[in-house]
Residue frames as a rotation matrix with the C-alpha (Angstrom) as fourth column:
MET 1
-0.346 0.185 -0.920 -32.31
-0.603 0.707 0.369 68.15
0.719 0.682 -0.133 16.40
ASP 2
-0.183 0.318 0.930 -34.35
-0.873 0.383 -0.302 65.42
-0.452 -0.867 0.208 18.06
VAL 3
-0.840 0.011 -0.542 -35.09
-0.228 0.900 0.372 61.74
0.492 0.436 -0.753 17.77
ASP 4
-0.142 0.886 0.442 -38.65
-0.990 -0.124 -0.070 60.45
-0.007 -0.448 0.894 18.45
PRO 5
-0.863 -0.240 -0.446 -38.42
-0.283 0.958 0.033 56.73
0.419 0.155 -0.895 19.36
ILE 6
0.344 0.902 0.260 -41.31
-0.902 0.242 0.356 54.47
0.259 -0.357 0.898 20.20
THR 7
-0.609 -0.614 -0.501 -40.48
-0.418 0.786 -0.455 51.44
0.674 -0.067 -0.736 22.31
ASP 8
0.654 0.753 -0.074 -42.04
-0.358 0.394 0.846 48.76
0.666 -0.527 0.527 24.47
SER 9
0.144 -0.724 -0.675 -38.71
0.658 0.579 -0.481 48.18
0.739 -0.375 0.560 26.26
ASP 10
0.957 0.175 -0.231 -38.41
0.289 -0.540 0.791 49.64
0.014 -0.824 -0.567 29.78
GLU 11
0.185 -0.966 -0.180 -34.61
0.734 0.014 0.679 49.57
-0.654 -0.257 0.712 29.41
ILE 12
-0.441 -0.304 0.845 -34.65
0.844 -0.462 0.274 51.63
0.307 0.833 0.459 26.20
ALA 13
0.541 0.724 0.429 -37.23
0.481 -0.684 0.548 53.98
0.690 -0.090 -0.718 27.70
ALA 14
0.746 -0.321 -0.583 -34.96
0.526 -0.251 0.812 54.59
-0.407 -0.913 -0.018 30.71
HIS 15
-0.335 -0.925 0.181 -32.10
0.831 -0.199 0.519 55.54
-0.444 0.324 0.835 28.40
CYS 16
-0.205 0.368 0.907 -34.37
0.725 -0.566 0.393 57.83
0.658 0.738 -0.151 26.41
TYR 17
0.824 0.560 -0.083 -35.54
0.463 -0.582 0.669 59.66
0.327 -0.589 -0.739 29.55
GLU 18
0.304 -0.810 -0.501 -31.88
0.659 -0.201 0.725 60.38
-0.688 -0.550 0.473 30.38
ALA 19
-0.712 -0.627 0.315 -31.58
0.629 -0.371 0.683 62.19
-0.312 0.685 0.659 27.05
LEU 20
0.322 0.936 0.145 -34.71
0.933 -0.287 -0.215 64.39
-0.160 0.204 -0.966 27.08
ILE 21
0.307 -0.114 0.945 -34.75
0.452 -0.856 -0.251 68.01
0.837 0.504 -0.211 26.01
GLY 22
0.605 -0.156 0.781 -32.62
-0.562 -0.778 0.280 70.11
0.564 -0.609 -0.558 28.33
SER 23
0.971 -0.239 -0.001 -30.69
0.177 0.714 0.677 67.09
-0.161 -0.657 0.736 29.65
GLU 24
0.256 -0.965 -0.050 -26.95
-0.384 -0.149 0.911 66.80
-0.887 -0.214 -0.409 30.14
PHE 25
-0.099 -0.231 0.968 -26.99
0.653 0.719 0.239 64.50
-0.751 0.655 0.080 27.10
GLU 26
0.703 0.433 0.564 -28.47
0.711 -0.456 -0.535 67.24
0.026 0.777 -0.628 24.91
ARG 27
0.877 -0.409 -0.251 -26.00
-0.326 -0.892 0.314 69.84
-0.352 -0.193 -0.916 26.21
THR 28
-0.003 -0.938 0.347 -23.12
-0.217 0.339 0.915 67.48
-0.976 -0.073 -0.205 25.42
HIS 29
-0.502 -0.196 0.843 -24.26
0.573 0.654 0.493 66.07
-0.648 0.731 -0.216 22.06
GLY 30
-0.868 0.111 -0.483 -26.50
-0.335 -0.850 0.407 68.76
-0.366 0.515 0.775 20.65
TRP 31
-0.433 0.791 -0.431 -29.60
-0.456 0.220 0.862 66.61
0.777 0.570 0.265 20.21
HIS 32
-0.655 0.285 0.700 -32.29
-0.675 0.197 -0.711 65.15
-0.341 -0.938 0.064 22.41
ILE 33
-0.905 0.363 -0.222 -34.86
0.225 0.852 0.473 62.35
0.360 0.378 -0.853 22.48
ASN 34
-0.415 0.868 0.272 -38.63
-0.909 -0.382 -0.168 62.70
-0.042 -0.317 0.948 22.63
LEU 35
-0.981 0.101 0.167 -39.99
0.085 0.991 -0.101 59.33
-0.176 -0.085 -0.981 23.73
MET 36
-0.577 0.780 -0.241 -43.35
-0.784 -0.447 0.430 58.95
0.228 0.437 0.870 21.96
PRO 37
-0.190 0.588 0.786 -46.39
-0.447 0.661 -0.603 56.82
-0.874 -0.465 0.137 22.78
GLU 38
-0.794 -0.153 0.588 -47.21
0.330 0.704 0.629 54.09
-0.511 0.693 -0.509 20.29
THR 39
0.204 0.977 0.061 -50.56
0.688 -0.099 -0.719 55.77
-0.696 0.189 -0.693 19.58
VAL 40
0.037 -0.242 -0.970 -48.73
-0.383 -0.899 0.210 58.44
-0.923 0.364 -0.126 17.57
LEU 41
-0.890 -0.392 0.233 -48.38
0.013 0.488 0.872 55.89
-0.456 0.780 -0.429 14.75
GLN 42
-0.155 0.926 0.344 -52.16
0.854 0.300 -0.424 56.10
-0.496 0.228 -0.838 14.23
GLU 43
0.402 0.261 -0.878 -51.66
-0.017 -0.956 -0.292 59.68
-0.915 0.132 -0.380 12.99
PHE 44
-0.665 -0.701 -0.257 -49.63
-0.311 -0.052 0.949 58.56
-0.678 0.711 -0.183 9.97
PRO 45
0.005 0.652 -0.758 -51.32
-0.995 -0.069 -0.066 58.02
-0.095 0.755 0.649 6.58
PRO 46
0.753 0.314 0.579 -52.46
-0.265 0.949 -0.170 54.52
-0.603 -0.025 0.798 5.63
GLY 47
0.916 -0.387 0.105 -49.68
0.325 0.563 -0.760 52.41
0.235 0.730 0.642 4.15
TRP 48
0.698 -0.675 0.238 -46.87
-0.697 -0.717 0.010 54.27
0.164 -0.173 -0.971 5.89
GLU 49
0.412 -0.534 0.738 -45.31
-0.392 0.628 0.673 51.01
-0.823 -0.566 0.049 7.08
GLN 50
0.658 -0.124 0.743 -44.87
0.626 0.639 -0.447 49.80
-0.419 0.759 0.498 3.47
ARG 51
0.794 -0.349 0.497 -43.09
0.154 -0.675 -0.721 53.07
0.587 0.650 -0.482 2.57
ALA 52
0.822 -0.473 0.316 -40.85
-0.518 -0.394 0.759 53.12
-0.235 -0.788 -0.569 5.65
THR 53
0.116 -0.884 -0.453 -37.17
-0.503 0.341 -0.794 52.17
0.856 0.320 -0.406 5.63
ILE 54
0.919 0.211 0.332 -36.47
-0.393 0.488 0.779 49.28
0.003 -0.847 0.532 7.99
ARG 55
0.042 -0.956 -0.290 -33.05
-0.498 0.231 -0.836 48.26
0.866 0.179 -0.466 9.28
GLN 56
0.968 0.115 -0.221 -32.03
0.111 0.597 0.795 45.63
0.223 -0.794 0.565 11.80
ILE 57
0.055 -0.962 0.269 -28.89
-0.513 -0.258 -0.819 46.44
0.857 -0.093 -0.507 13.82
GLY 58
-0.948 -0.320 -0.003 -28.24
-0.194 0.583 -0.789 43.57
0.254 -0.747 -0.614 16.20
ARG 59
-0.589 0.771 -0.243 -31.38
0.800 0.515 -0.307 43.29
-0.112 -0.375 -0.920 18.30
LEU 60
-0.388 0.402 -0.829 -32.47
0.030 -0.894 -0.448 46.85
-0.921 -0.198 0.335 17.45
ARG 61
-0.269 0.396 0.878 -35.07
0.958 0.199 0.204 47.19
-0.094 0.896 -0.434 14.71
LEU 62
-0.667 -0.011 -0.745 -35.29
0.061 -0.997 -0.040 50.68
-0.742 -0.072 0.666 13.20
THR 63
-0.036 0.714 0.699 -38.38
0.994 0.095 -0.046 51.74
-0.099 0.693 -0.714 11.30
VAL 64
-0.680 -0.261 -0.685 -38.05
0.212 -0.965 0.157 55.19
-0.702 -0.039 0.712 9.70
PRO 65
0.400 0.874 0.276 -41.21
0.648 -0.057 -0.760 56.58
-0.648 0.483 -0.589 8.03
THR 66
-0.168 -0.382 0.909 -40.80
0.918 -0.396 0.003 58.69
0.359 0.835 0.418 4.90
ALA 67
-0.946 -0.239 -0.219 -40.55
0.298 -0.906 -0.299 62.44
-0.127 -0.348 0.929 5.29
ALA 68
-0.601 0.790 0.119 -44.02
-0.369 -0.407 0.836 62.84
0.709 0.458 0.536 3.73
ASP 69
0.143 0.658 -0.740 -45.53
0.416 0.638 0.648 60.43
0.898 -0.400 -0.182 6.24
LEU 70
-0.413 -0.371 -0.832 -43.80
0.910 -0.135 -0.392 62.12
0.033 -0.919 0.394 9.18
LEU 71
-1.000 -0.014 -0.014 -45.06
0.014 -0.999 0.035 65.52
-0.015 0.034 0.999 8.05
ALA 72
-0.465 0.884 0.039 -48.70
0.297 0.115 0.948 64.46
0.834 0.453 -0.316 7.45
PRO 73
0.186 0.595 -0.782 -49.82
0.963 0.048 0.265 64.84
0.196 -0.802 -0.564 11.09
LYS 74
-0.517 -0.474 -0.713 -47.95
0.620 -0.782 0.070 68.15
-0.590 -0.405 0.698 11.38
LEU 75
-0.973 0.151 0.173 -49.65
0.053 -0.583 0.810 69.50
0.224 0.798 0.560 8.28
ARG 76
-0.076 0.982 -0.171 -53.08
0.651 0.179 0.738 68.58
0.755 -0.055 -0.653 9.62
ARG 77
0.076 0.029 -0.997 -52.16
0.926 -0.373 0.059 70.60
-0.370 -0.927 -0.055 12.74
ASN 78
0.322 0.078 0.944 -51.18
0.801 -0.554 -0.227 73.41
0.505 0.829 -0.241 10.32
GLU 79
0.751 -0.162 -0.640 -49.16
0.386 -0.678 0.625 75.55
-0.536 -0.717 -0.447 12.69
PRO 80
0.857 -0.427 -0.288 -46.63
-0.514 -0.668 -0.539 78.01
0.037 0.610 -0.792 11.26
ARG 81
-0.033 -0.932 0.360 -43.69
-0.830 0.226 0.509 75.98
-0.556 -0.283 -0.782 12.56
ASP 82
0.030 0.120 0.992 -45.09
0.195 0.973 -0.123 72.89
-0.980 0.197 0.005 10.80
ARG 83
0.948 0.277 0.157 -45.53
0.223 -0.227 -0.948 74.73
-0.227 0.934 -0.277 7.48
ALA 84
0.536 -0.832 -0.141 -41.97
-0.840 -0.543 0.010 75.99
-0.085 0.113 -0.990 7.86
HIS 85
-0.131 -0.548 0.826 -40.80
-0.422 0.785 0.454 72.41
-0.897 -0.290 -0.334 8.48
GLU 86
0.522 0.399 0.754 -42.49
0.493 0.580 -0.648 71.32
-0.696 0.710 0.106 5.24
GLU 87
0.969 -0.178 -0.172 -40.89
-0.247 -0.690 -0.680 74.15
0.002 0.702 -0.712 3.30
TRP 88
0.136 -0.965 0.224 -37.47
-0.897 -0.024 0.441 73.19
-0.420 -0.261 -0.869 4.67
ALA 89
-0.029 -0.104 0.994 -38.04
0.013 0.994 0.105 69.51
-0.999 0.016 -0.027 3.74
ARG 90
0.855 0.361 0.373 -38.98
0.384 0.043 -0.922 70.54
-0.349 0.931 -0.102 0.21
ARG 91
0.795 -0.569 -0.210 -35.99
-0.607 -0.755 -0.248 72.88
-0.018 0.325 -0.946 -0.13
ILE 92
-0.152 -0.938 0.310 -33.51
-0.871 0.276 0.407 70.17
-0.467 -0.208 -0.859 0.79
GLY 93
-0.388 0.003 -0.921 -35.16
-0.803 0.489 0.340 67.51
0.452 0.872 -0.188 -1.40
LEU 94
-0.922 0.061 0.383 -36.84
-0.207 0.758 -0.619 65.33
-0.328 -0.650 -0.686 1.20
LEU 95
0.020 0.986 0.168 -40.25
0.141 0.163 -0.976 65.82
-0.990 0.043 -0.136 -0.48
GLY 96
-0.580 -0.226 0.783 -41.07
0.749 0.231 0.621 65.38
-0.322 0.946 0.035 -4.18
């Protein structure tokens, strides 16, 4: 499992880099972080921000796009792993 954060905070980015794939963090906790550039948001369908779930936890603002919006760029890429990801999301009820 992975988390794909986007941040403009150098402090948060430093923590993310300590938890990259193959890191001690991943070996200990079983998941890793892929720090993404802000330009990745341009790959989402129009209106994704209105469909996203937003939570404020202290000073941390979490914006979580819908599963369909997250999958849209992957499906345009159309690799077997991306089609399998869509099938899995449908099977567990993340997609309508």
